[in-house]
C-alpha positions as CSV (number, residue, x, y, z in Angstrom):
1,M,-22.9,14.7,-16.2
2,R,-23.3,14.2,-12.4
3,I,-20.4,11.8,-11.6
4,A,-19.8,10.4,-7.4
5,V,-16.3,10.8,-5.9
6,G,-14.9,9.3,-3.3
7,G,-12.9,6.4,-2.1
8,L,-11.4,3.9,0.8
9,H,-7.7,3.9,1.1
10,V,-5.3,1.8,3.3
11,E,-3.9,-1.7,3.5
12,C,-4.1,-4.2,5.8
13,C,-1.8,-6.5,7.2
14,T,-4.2,-9.9,9.0
15,F,-0.3,-10.6,11.1
16,N,-0.9,-6.9,12.2
17,P,-2.7,-7.3,15.7
18,V,-3.1,-3.2,16.5
19,K,-6.5,-3.0,14.2
20,V,-6.8,0.7,12.2
21,T,-9.0,2.9,13.4
22,E,-11.1,6.4,12.7
23,K,-7.9,8.5,14.3
24,D,-6.0,6.5,11.8
25,F,-7.2,8.2,8.5
26,V,-7.2,10.9,7.2
27,I,-10.8,12.0,6.5
28,W,-12.3,14.5,3.7
29,R,-15.3,14.5,3.3
30,G,-18.0,16.1,0.7
31,D,-17.0,19.6,-1.5
32,E,-13.6,19.6,1.1
33,M,-12.3,17.1,-1.0
34,L,-12.0,18.7,-4.4
35,S,-9.9,21.4,-2.6
36,Q,-6.8,18.2,-1.9
37,P,-4.2,18.4,-4.9
38,Y,-5.2,13.8,-4.9
39,F,-8.5,14.8,-6.7
40,S,-7.5,17.7,-8.8
41,V,-7.2,15.5,-11.7
42,L,-10.8,15.7,-11.9
43,N,-9.8,19.3,-13.4
44,E,-8.8,17.1,-16.8
45,Y,-12.2,16.3,-17.9
46,K,-15.6,18.4,-17.3
47,A,-18.5,17.2,-15.8
48,E,-20.4,18.0,-12.3
49,Y,-18.5,16.0,-9.7
50,L,-19.9,15.4,-6.6
51,P,-17.7,15.0,-3.9
52,T,-18.7,12.0,-1.3
53,F,-16.6,10.4,1.3
54,Y,-13.0,9.7,1.2
55,A,-10.5,8.4,3.7
56,R,-7.1,6.8,4.0
57,A,-4.3,5.3,6.2
58,V,-1.2,4.4,6.0
59,P,-1.3,1.1,6.1
60,G,-1.6,-0.9,9.4
61,G,-3.8,-3.3,10.7
62,P,-7.4,-4.7,10.4
63,I,-10.0,-2.2,9.9
64,A,-12.4,-2.0,13.1
65,R,-15.5,-3.2,12.1
66,E,-17.6,-0.5,13.7
67,T,-15.0,2.2,11.7
68,Y,-16.0,0.3,8.6
69,E,-19.2,0.3,9.1
70,N,-19.6,4.6,10.2
71,F,-17.4,5.1,6.8
72,K,-19.6,2.8,4.8
73,A,-23.1,4.7,5.7
74,D,-21.0,8.2,5.6
75,L,-20.2,6.9,2.1
76,L,-24.3,5.8,1.2
77,A,-25.8,9.0,2.5
78,R,-23.7,11.5,0.3
79,M,-24.2,8.7,-2.2
80,K,-28.2,8.0,-1.8
81,A,-28.0,12.9,-1.8
82,S,-26.3,13.0,-5.3
83,L,-28.4,10.9,-7.5
84,P,-29.6,10.7,-9.6
85,L,-25.9,9.7,-11.3
86,D,-24.3,8.7,-14.6
87,G,-21.1,7.8,-13.0
88,V,-19.2,7.3,-9.9
89,Y,-15.0,7.1,-9.6
90,L,-13.7,5.5,-6.4
91,A,-10.6,5.7,-5.5
92,M,-9.3,2.8,-3.2
93,H,-5.9,0.6,-2.8
94,G,-7.6,-2.4,-2.7
95,A,-6.2,-4.3,0.4
96,S,-8.6,-3.7,3.3
97,F,-9.4,-6.0,5.6
98,V,-12.1,-5.4,8.1
99,D,-12.0,-7.1,11.8
100,G,-14.7,-10.0,11.2
101,M,-15.3,-9.5,7.4
102,E,-14.1,-11.0,4.3
103,D,-13.3,-9.1,0.8
104,A,-14.1,-5.8,2.4
105,E,-14.0,-3.7,-1.3
106,G,-16.5,-6.0,-2.7
107,D,-18.7,-4.9,0.5
108,W,-17.6,-1.5,-0.2
109,L,-18.4,-1.4,-4.5
110,T,-21.8,-4.0,-3.7
111,A,-23.2,-1.4,-1.2
112,V,-22.5,1.7,-3.5
113,R,-23.8,-0.1,-6.7
114,D,-27.0,-0.6,-4.6
115,V,-27.7,2.8,-4.2
116,V,-26.7,4.2,-7.3
117,G,-28.6,1.6,-9.4
118,P,-27.5,-0.8,-12.8
119,D,-27.6,2.3,-14.9
120,C,-24.1,4.0,-13.3
121,V,-21.6,3.5,-14.9
122,I,-18.6,2.8,-11.9
123,A,-14.7,3.7,-12.7
124,V,-11.8,2.6,-9.8
125,S,-8.6,3.3,-9.2
126,Y,-6.2,0.9,-7.8
127,D,-2.9,-0.2,-6.2
128,L,-1.3,-3.3,-7.6
129,H,-0.9,-5.0,-4.7
130,G,-4.7,-4.6,-4.7
131,N,-6.6,-7.9,-3.8
132,V,-9.6,-8.5,-6.3
133,S,-12.5,-10.7,-6.4
134,Q,-15.4,-11.4,-8.9
135,K,-17.8,-9.7,-6.3
136,I,-15.4,-6.4,-7.0
137,L,-15.5,-6.9,-10.6
138,D,-19.2,-8.3,-10.6
139,A,-20.2,-4.6,-9.3
140,I,-17.8,-2.4,-11.8
141,D,-17.8,-1.2,-15.4
142,I,-14.1,-0.1,-15.5
143,F,-10.8,-0.9,-13.6
144,S,-7.2,0.4,-13.4
145,T,-4.0,0.1,-11.5
146,Y,-1.3,1.4,-10.4
147,R,1.9,0.4,-13.4
148,T,4.7,2.0,-10.6
149,A,5.8,-0.2,-7.5
150,P,7.4,2.0,-5.5
151,H,4.2,4.0,-6.7
152,I,5.0,7.3,-8.9
153,D,1.7,6.8,-11.2
154,V,-0.5,7.8,-8.9
155,R,-2.0,10.4,-11.2
156,E,-1.8,8.5,-14.0
157,T,-4.1,5.8,-12.8
158,Q,-6.4,8.1,-11.5
159,L,-6.6,9.5,-15.2
160,R,-6.7,6.1,-17.3
161,S,-10.0,5.6,-15.0
162,L,-11.3,9.1,-15.3
163,K,-10.6,8.7,-19.2
164,M,-12.4,5.3,-19.6
165,L,-16.0,6.6,-17.3
166,H,-15.6,9.7,-19.2
167,R,-15.8,7.5,-22.4
168,A,-18.6,5.5,-21.5
169,L,-20.5,9.0,-20.1
170,T,-20.3,10.6,-23.4
171,T,-20.2,7.8,-26.2
172,G,-22.3,5.4,-24.9
173,E,-20.1,2.7,-24.7
174,R,-20.4,0.0,-22.1
175,P,-17.0,-1.8,-21.2
176,L,-16.6,-5.4,-20.3
177,I,-14.4,-7.1,-17.9
178,A,-12.2,-10.4,-18.1
179,W,-9.5,-11.7,-15.9
180,V,-7.7,-14.4,-15.3
181,K,-6.6,-15.0,-11.6
182,V,-2.8,-16.5,-10.6
183,P,-3.0,-18.7,-8.0
184,M,0.8,-16.4,-7.3
185,L,1.6,-14.1,-4.0
186,M,4.9,-12.8,-4.4
187,G,5.9,-9.2,-1.5
188,G,6.4,-6.5,-3.6
189,E,10.3,-6.4,-2.9
190,R,10.5,-9.0,-5.5
191,T,8.2,-7.4,-7.7
192,S,9.6,-3.8,-8.2
193,T,8.5,-2.5,-11.7
194,F,12.0,-1.1,-11.1
195,Y,13.0,-4.2,-11.5
196,E,13.5,-7.0,-13.9
197,P,10.6,-9.1,-14.0
198,A,8.1,-7.2,-13.4
199,K,9.9,-3.9,-14.9
200,S,9.4,-5.3,-18.6
201,I,5.9,-7.1,-18.1
202,Y,4.5,-3.4,-16.8
203,E,6.4,-1.4,-19.3
204,S,4.4,-3.1,-21.8
205,L,1.0,-2.4,-20.8
206,P,0.4,0.8,-22.5
207,E,1.2,-1.5,-25.7
208,L,-2.1,-3.9,-24.7
209,D,-3.9,-0.6,-24.2
210,A,-3.6,0.4,-27.4
211,L,-4.9,-2.6,-28.8
212,P,-8.4,-2.2,-30.9
213,G,-10.7,-3.0,-27.8
214,I,-9.2,-2.5,-25.4
215,W,-9.4,0.2,-23.1
216,D,-7.2,-1.0,-20.3
217,A,-4.8,-3.7,-19.0
218,S,-4.2,-4.2,-15.7
219,L,-1.6,-6.9,-13.5
220,Q,-2.4,-6.8,-9.5
221,V,0.4,-8.6,-7.9
222,G,-1.4,-8.7,-4.9
223,Y,-1.1,-8.5,-1.4
224,R,0.8,-11.1,-0.3
225,S,-0.3,-10.3,4.1
226,A,-3.8,-10.5,4.1
227,D,-4.7,-14.2,4.6
228,E,-7.8,-14.2,3.1
229,P,-9.1,-16.8,-0.1
230,R,-9.0,-13.4,-2.4
231,A,-5.5,-12.5,-1.9
232,T,-4.1,-13.3,-5.5
233,A,-2.3,-12.2,-8.7
234,C,-4.4,-11.6,-11.4
235,S,-4.7,-9.6,-14.6
236,V,-7.7,-7.6,-15.2
237,F,-8.8,-6.0,-18.7
238,T,-10.9,-3.5,-19.6
239,G,-12.3,-2.6,-23.5
240,T,-15.0,-3.5,-25.1
241,D,-13.3,-7.0,-27.5
242,K,-15.2,-10.3,-25.6
243,A,-12.2,-12.2,-27.6
244,V,-9.4,-9.7,-27.6
245,L,-10.1,-8.4,-23.9
246,E,-9.8,-12.8,-23.0
247,A,-7.5,-13.3,-25.1
248,E,-5.2,-10.8,-23.6
249,A,-5.6,-11.2,-19.9
250,T,-5.0,-15.0,-20.9
251,K,-1.4,-14.2,-22.0
252,L,-0.3,-11.0,-19.6
253,A,-1.2,-12.9,-17.0
254,S,0.8,-16.6,-18.5
255,R,3.7,-14.3,-18.8
256,Y,3.8,-13.3,-14.7
257,W,3.3,-16.7,-14.2
258,N,6.2,-17.9,-16.1
259,V,8.5,-15.2,-14.4
260,R,7.3,-17.0,-10.7
261,H,11.0,-17.8,-10.0
262,A,13.0,-14.7,-11.1
263,C,10.9,-12.3,-8.5
264,V,14.1,-12.6,-6.5
265,F,15.3,-9.2,-4.2
266,P,16.9,-6.7,-5.7
267,T,19.6,-5.8,-3.5
268,R,22.0,-7.7,-0.7
269,T,19.5,-9.0,2.0
270,G,20.5,-11.2,4.8
271,G,20.1,-11.1,8.9
272,V,19.7,-8.0,11.6
273,E,23.0,-8.5,12.7
274,E,24.7,-9.0,9.3
275,G,23.1,-6.1,8.4
276,V,24.0,-3.7,11.1
277,A,27.8,-5.6,10.8
278,L,27.8,-4.2,7.1
279,A,27.3,-0.7,7.9
280,K,30.1,-0.8,10.3
281,T,32.5,-1.7,7.9
282,S,31.6,-0.2,4.7
283,A,33.3,1.9,3.3
284,T,30.9,3.8,1.7
285,H,28.0,6.0,3.1
286,P,25.2,6.0,3.2
287,V,24.6,2.6,4.1
288,I,20.6,2.0,4.3
289,L,19.4,-0.1,6.3
290,A,15.8,-1.8,5.2
291,D,13.8,-2.5,8.6
292,S,11.7,-4.9,6.2
293,G,9.7,-6.4,8.7
294,D,8.0,-3.4,10.3
295,N,7.7,-1.4,7.7
296,P,4.4,0.3,7.6
297,T,3.7,1.2,4.5
298,A,3.6,-2.4,4.1
299,G,1.5,-2.7,7.0
300,G,4.1,-3.3,10.1
301,V,4.0,-2.1,13.1
302,G,6.3,0.3,13.2
303,D,7.6,0.3,17.0
304,R,10.3,-2.8,17.0
305,S,13.2,-1.7,18.5
306,N,15.5,-4.1,17.8
307,V,17.3,-3.3,15.2
308,L,18.4,-0.4,16.9
309,A,19.4,-3.0,19.7
310,E,22.2,-4.1,17.9
311,V,23.3,-1.1,16.5
312,L,23.6,0.3,20.1
313,R,25.1,-3.4,20.5
314,Q,27.9,-3.2,17.7
315,G,29.1,0.5,19.0
316,L,28.2,2.2,15.4
317,D,28.3,5.9,15.3
318,G,27.1,7.7,12.4
319,V,23.5,6.5,12.4
320,I,20.3,8.3,11.6
321,V,17.4,6.0,12.8
322,A,13.7,6.9,11.4
323,G,12.0,5.8,13.2
324,I,10.0,4.3,16.0
325,T,6.5,4.2,16.6
326,D,6.6,4.9,20.4
327,P,3.7,7.3,22.0
328,S,4.6,6.7,25.5
329,A,8.5,7.7,24.9
330,T,7.7,10.7,22.2
331,D,5.3,12.2,25.6
332,K,8.3,11.6,27.3
333,A,10.4,13.6,25.4
334,Y,8.0,16.2,25.4
335,A,7.4,16.4,28.9
336,A,11.0,16.7,29.6
337,G,12.0,19.2,27.3
338,V,15.0,19.4,24.7
339,G,18.9,19.4,25.9
340,A,17.0,16.3,28.9
341,K,19.1,13.9,29.5
342,L,16.4,11.0,30.7
343,D,16.2,7.3,30.5
344,F,13.8,5.9,27.8
345,E,12.1,2.5,27.1
346,I,11.8,2.0,23.3
347,G,10.1,0.0,21.5
348,G,7.0,-2.8,22.1
349,T,3.6,0.4,23.1
350,L,2.0,-1.0,20.1
351,D,2.6,-4.4,19.6
352,P,3.6,-6.4,23.2
353,S,5.3,-8.5,21.4
354,S,7.4,-6.0,19.4
355,G,9.6,-5.9,22.8
356,K,11.9,-3.0,24.2
357,I,15.1,-1.6,25.0
358,K,16.0,0.4,27.8
359,M,18.4,3.5,26.7
360,A,19.6,6.8,28.5
361,A,19.5,9.7,25.7
362,E,19.0,13.6,25.2
363,V,16.5,15.1,23.6
364,V,17.4,17.7,20.5
365,L,14.7,18.3,19.0
366,L,10.6,18.0,19.0
367,S,8.6,19.1,16.4
368,P,6.3,21.8,17.1
369,T,2.6,20.8,16.8
370,N,-0.4,21.3,18.9
371,E,-1.3,17.7,18.2
372,P,-0.2,14.4,20.7
373,L,-0.9,11.8,17.5
374,E,1.7,14.4,15.3
375,R,4.4,14.5,17.6
376,E,7.9,13.0,16.9
377,A,11.2,13.3,19.3
378,V,14.9,13.9,18.1
379,I,17.3,11.9,20.8
380,R,20.8,11.0,20.5
381,I,22.4,8.5,22.5
382,G,25.5,8.9,21.9
383,G,26.7,8.8,18.0
384,V,23.5,7.4,17.2
385,V,20.4,9.8,15.9
386,V,16.8,8.2,17.0
387,V,13.5,9.5,15.9
388,L,10.2,8.9,18.0
389,A,6.6,9.5,16.6
390,A,3.2,9.4,18.2
391,R,2.1,7.8,15.3
392,R,2.7,5.2,12.5
393,R,3.9,6.8,9.8
394,P,7.1,6.1,7.2
395,Y,10.3,8.2,6.7
396,H,10.5,7.8,2.9
397,N,11.0,11.2,2.1
398,I,13.9,13.9,2.2
399,A,11.5,16.1,3.6
400,D,10.7,13.4,6.2
401,F,14.5,14.4,7.4
402,K,14.6,17.7,6.4
403,R,12.0,19.0,9.0
404,L,13.3,17.6,11.7
405,G,17.2,19.1,10.7
406,L,18.5,15.6,9.8
407,D,20.6,15.1,6.8
408,P,20.3,11.4,5.8
409,A,22.5,11.6,2.9
410,G,25.8,12.7,5.5
411,A,24.9,9.8,7.7
412,K,27.4,7.2,7.9
413,T,24.2,5.0,8.6
414,L,20.5,5.8,7.6
415,L,18.3,2.9,9.4
416,V,14.7,3.0,8.6
417,K,11.3,1.1,8.6
418,S,10.7,-0.4,4.5
419,G,11.0,-3.0,2.2
420,Y,12.3,-1.8,-0.9
421,L,13.8,2.4,-1.2
422,S,11.9,5.0,-2.1
423,P,12.4,6.7,-5.0
424,E,14.1,9.2,-2.9
425,L,15.8,7.4,-0.6
426,A,17.3,4.6,-3.4
427,P,19.3,7.6,-5.1
428,L,21.8,8.0,-1.7
429,A,22.1,4.2,-1.1
430,N,26.1,3.2,-0.6
431,P,25.1,0.5,-0.2
432,N,22.0,-0.1,0.2
433,F,20.7,-3.9,2.7
434,M,17.4,-5.2,2.8
435,I,17.0,-6.6,6.8
436,L,14.8,-9.9,6.7
437,S,14.0,-9.0,10.0
438,E,10.8,-10.4,12.9
439,G,7.4,-8.2,12.4
440,A,4.2,-8.1,11.1
441,V,5.5,-8.3,7.4
442,N,8.2,-10.3,7.5
443,Q,9.7,-11.2,3.6
444,N,9.8,-14.9,4.9
445,H,5.9,-15.0,4.6
446,I,6.3,-18.7,3.8
447,T,6.5,-19.1,7.3
448,Q,3.7,-17.2,8.6
449,G,0.5,-19.1,9.2
450,Q,-1.8,-18.5,5.8
451,R,-4.4,-20.7,7.1
452,N,-7.0,-19.1,5.0
453,R,-5.0,-18.4,1.9
454,M,-3.9,-22.1,1.5
455,L,-7.9,-22.4,1.4
456,T,-6.7,-22.2,-2.7
457,P,-3.7,-23.3,-3.6
458,T,-0.2,-21.1,-4.5
459,Y,3.0,-20.3,-5.2
460,P,5.3,-20.2,-3.6
461,W,3.7,-22.3,-0.5
462,V,2.9,-24.6,-3.1
463,Q,6.2,-24.4,-5.1
464,D,4.8,-27.7,-7.7
465,L,1.9,-26.5,-8.6
466,Q,0.8,-26.7,-11.8
467,W,-1.7,-24.2,-13.3
468,S,-3.7,-23.0,-16.8
469,P,-5.1,-20.1,-17.0
470,A,-9.0,-19.6,-16.9
471,V,-10.1,-16.5,-18.2
472,A,-13.6,-15.0,-16.2
473,L,-16.2,-12.6,-17.2
474,S,-18.1,-9.6,-14.4
475,K,-21.9,-10.7,-14.4
476,R,-22.4,-7.0,-15.8
477,S,-20.2,-8.1,-18.7
478,L,-22.4,-11.0,-18.9
479,A,-25.2,-9.4,-19.0
480,R,-24.0,-7.2,-21.6
481,L,-23.1,-9.8,-24.1
482,G,-27.2,-11.6,-23.1
483,A,-25.3,-14.3,-21.5
């Protein structure tokens, strides 16, 4: 079996004004892909794997059109060089948005289909916050998505996709895809699979996989920060029994729709001033404040300093702020060196509307690196330690702090740019408070301009929306059924 491997993995917030370009991506080409732990899943199923092109980036704004076209051309050239192919596995996110284009994944997958031909079996793995369209499903044969948010089942999802691909290629079976759109678009913070109502729904999916005629049951929450018509929740089923697929896809979609009013924040929330005041008066520690509106893992810019300003105004100490993206301030710290005391302007470097604050601070640590974009500086203002970064990035794992000489568990207050907390930080929170802050991924998304999204009436923008499920099949499924 000859199977080509590739993918494009980035989540693009259309309210983030900072375009994502090639420098923002980690790119693996050709055999370089096979040496990456991310693709070690290929070792689980024997085949002749032909690695092509894979790019991933921290969520951000729209992908620059030139960057996308260059990536696609690279992928397709390598696909053509790999022909003939029996199968293709593509590791995707599903919420890419390209400047001047709608449905980037639809374009990407259709282009692959045009190269590999109609007989090649294409399997994809997706993030549950990805958006699906008829064009996407028409180009592929096999679909599977993450079942956890925060995402701790990436490998398991890859394995499901590969297992189905190998089943199709070894048995000759050709699966069908059925899906049902759900006119509902909730932020990931309201639909974490660690909490109800999403928890029970996602935990039930393996039972659906086991039904005769079903290979995979998937439920997309969708990505609400992408203002394009395809942004929606949906159920997507892969399998061989049309009647069962249609029935179960309809049931799952209806089940999700019926819990829409129960999708609420699982933790205490409030404004910036309220959150900082809670941290100042809390008798337990560490208090973890999540700056949700500027969360880079959801597509936020990551350069806002307004919550830090409030921390300083209220006079907190024992605080770690991780982190603020500011290449100018970071470079200034490197130029001055450890121990230097100087004036900083922090914030608003990438998005001028984010605003800046001025402060005097001491440089206490500079991360050793020869790459300017990988620079990280730790500065101190009284009892507040701030991590500055040259590149947009999250600080959601313990290792992110340890390598900078910081102990998140020992802080009185930990301020991170996050929505729901990562699996590593969540157990430390004592308590956790989600700040409903301003930014590109503002949690009050009803107030954000959703012009294209609103071409289709969607909950919660339309509170009294009435809906009846309608199932659809992929174009390739209909052809196999002779329809």
